[in-house]
C-alpha positions, -999 to +999 in steps of 0.1 A: +695-536-826+683-505-807+653-506-784+631-475-782+616-470-747+579-462-749+565-433-729+544-447-701+520-418-703+512-426-740+484-452-744+490-483-764+483-474-800+480-439-813+446-423-812+456-395-836+442-412-867+408-415-851+409-379-840+418-367-874+395-390-894+360-391-881+334-413-897+311-397-923+281-405-901+294-384-873+300-354-895+266-358-911+249-360-877+268-330-864+259-309-894+223-319-892+221-310-855+238-276-861+215-269-890+184-277-869+195-254-841+203-226-865+170-231-882+151-225-850+172-194-844+166-181-879+128-186-876+127-167-843+147-139-858+125-137-889+093-137-867+107-109-846+118-088-876+086-092-897+062-086-868+082-056-856+082-041-891+044-044-894+038-029-860+060+002-864+030+022-875+013+017-841+044+026-822+052+057-842+016+069-844+005+067-808+039+068-792+051+050-761+025+067-738-003+058-762+008+021-763+007+018-726-024+039-721-057+024-708-079+037-736-088+012-763-112+025-788-102+018-824-132+038-837-118+069-821-082+062-829-072+051-794-050+020-792-039+016-756-027-019-748-023-017-710-057-033-702-047-064-722-012-066-707-029-064-673-054-091-682-026-114-694-006-109-662-036-114-639-049-146-656-014-161-658-007-154-621-040-170-611-032-200-632+002-205-617-010-199-581-036-227-586-016-251-607+018-250-589+007-267-556-016-291-574+010-301-599+038-306-575+015-324-551+004-349-578+040-354-589+051-362-553+021-385-549+029-405-580+067-408-573+070-410-536+037-422-521+016-446-542+029-477-559+037-480-595+006-502-601-016-473-588+004-444-604+005-458-639-032-453-648-031-418-632-001-410-654-020-421-685-050-398-675-026-368-669-010-374-703-044-376-719-055-343-704-024-326-717-034-333-754-070-321-751-073-291-776-076-257-760-108-250-779-125-279-761-114-265-727-127-231-737-161-244-748-164-265-717-155-234-696-180-212-714-209-236-716-205-255-683-181-240-659-189-203-662-227-206-655-220-228-626-193-204-612-216-175-616-237-186-586-206-193-565-192-159-574-224-142-563-223-160-529-187-152-523-191-116-533-221-111-511-203-126-481-171-107-486-186-073-493-173-048-468-144-070-457-111-051-459-088-061-487-109-092-497-138-070-508-115-053-533-108-085-551-139-106-545-167-084-530-193-062-546-224-069-567-211-068-602-198-103-609-198-124-640-192-161-649-168-150-677-141-132-658-104-130-649-108-158-623-126-182-647-100-176-673-072-182-648-090-214-636-092-228-671-056-219-678-046-237-645-065-268-656-047-267-690-012-263-676-015-286-647-008-318-668+023-302-683+038-290-650+029-323-634+045-345-661+077-324-661+079-323-623+073-360-621+102-367-644+125-345-625+115-359-591+120-394-604+157-387-611+164-382-573+190-409-564+175-437-544+206-437-521+198-402-510+162-411-500+173-443-483+200-423-464+174-399-451+152-428-439+183-444-423+188-412-403+153-415-389+135-391-412+098-393-419+085-393-454+078-356-453+113-349-439+128-371-466+109-352-493+119-318-478+156-327-471+165-351-500+139-349-528+132-312-530+168-298-529+177-322-558+146-314-579+137-278-571+156-265-601+137-287-626+104-280-609+110-242-611+117-246-648+085-267-653+064-240-635+079-212-656+073-233-688+037-236-677+036-198-671+047-192-707+020-215-719-006-197-698+004-163-711+002-174-748-031-193-746-056-178-770-088-196-777-096-209-743-089-175-727-109-157-753-140-177-746-140-174-708-124-140-700-151-118-714-145-088-737-140-058-714-108-037-720-107-023-684-083-025-655-100-036-623-089-054-592-121-073-590-113-109-601-149-118-608-152-091-635-148-096-672-116-085-688-093-090-718-059-104-726-033-100-753-040-133-771-077-130-769-080-095-783-058-105-812-079-135-819-112-117-816-105-085-835-079-094-861-105-102-886-119-067-883-086-050-888-077-051-924-053-022-928-040+009-909-031+015-873-057-010-860-040-039-877-006-026-867-017-023-831-029-060-830+004-071-846+023-049-821+005-067-792+018-099-806+053-084-804+047-074-768+035-109-760+067-122-777+088-100-756+070-110-724+076-147-732+113-140-738+115-122-705+099-152-688+123-176-704+153-155-695+140-153-659+135-190-658+171-196-670+184-172-644+164-188-616+174-223-627+210-214-630+210-197-595+194-227-580+219-250-596+249-229-584+234-229-549+229-266-549+265-272-561+278-249-534+258-268-507 
């Protein structure tokens, strides 16, 4: 009788049958997930192709210089989109500047300062604010917030008139309740619950041992947040902020109600303006055929490209932060 010596590196029992014969449920789940991912990609590609095809008349008629000109007068055949791109950028930046510190501050308060018994009802309120329809925010901003802010804008403008730099953005006598700043404020209120919820979930994943280690070394709560919590969660927080920026750039109804209807480029933040989503929503019903309709569809393409650039920038920033954290 011969005895075959087993290889010690080979585990007991062969795993090859399991690797070659996978259960039907695993294959079905894998195919379903792959199909769902490919479906999203196909839909995005179809959206890009169809909207680009319907906007080619605008690009070929007015040319690149006409697309990025400041003259928007469909009655005279001028379809410059630069004022709308400017309005979208200004309102989005205002929204992020306001929403970022508020959102991160609330997230740190709920995760690192107050107890769970206190934070739970606050979390419910934040989640409730996130599902309020945008048209409700827009109506509230137009009917309540804009008339109230009109008086505040007038006081600020009269006080800052003649002050270097600040007078350019806030001074003067021509102010309006429906303006860039009001639209940015409404957008900030709308994206704050989203950024707060995402930031809170990211900050909650910080290992407890890291925070306790910081306290053991004699760190204060602020030093613990700065040295243990923020390095671990900054990548996710940046992603949440950029996601909020994408939401602010694409918001339509709320911005259309409170930004005004002035296709001009001005540095005065208390003046009315226009943005890409709002001009599409307001004027698409009037554009039945021709270059006018093509121009509005082309603005949708521009907005689509801007959001893609924002998403790619977010991935780059998140990836760079992750590599820096791994290196540290």
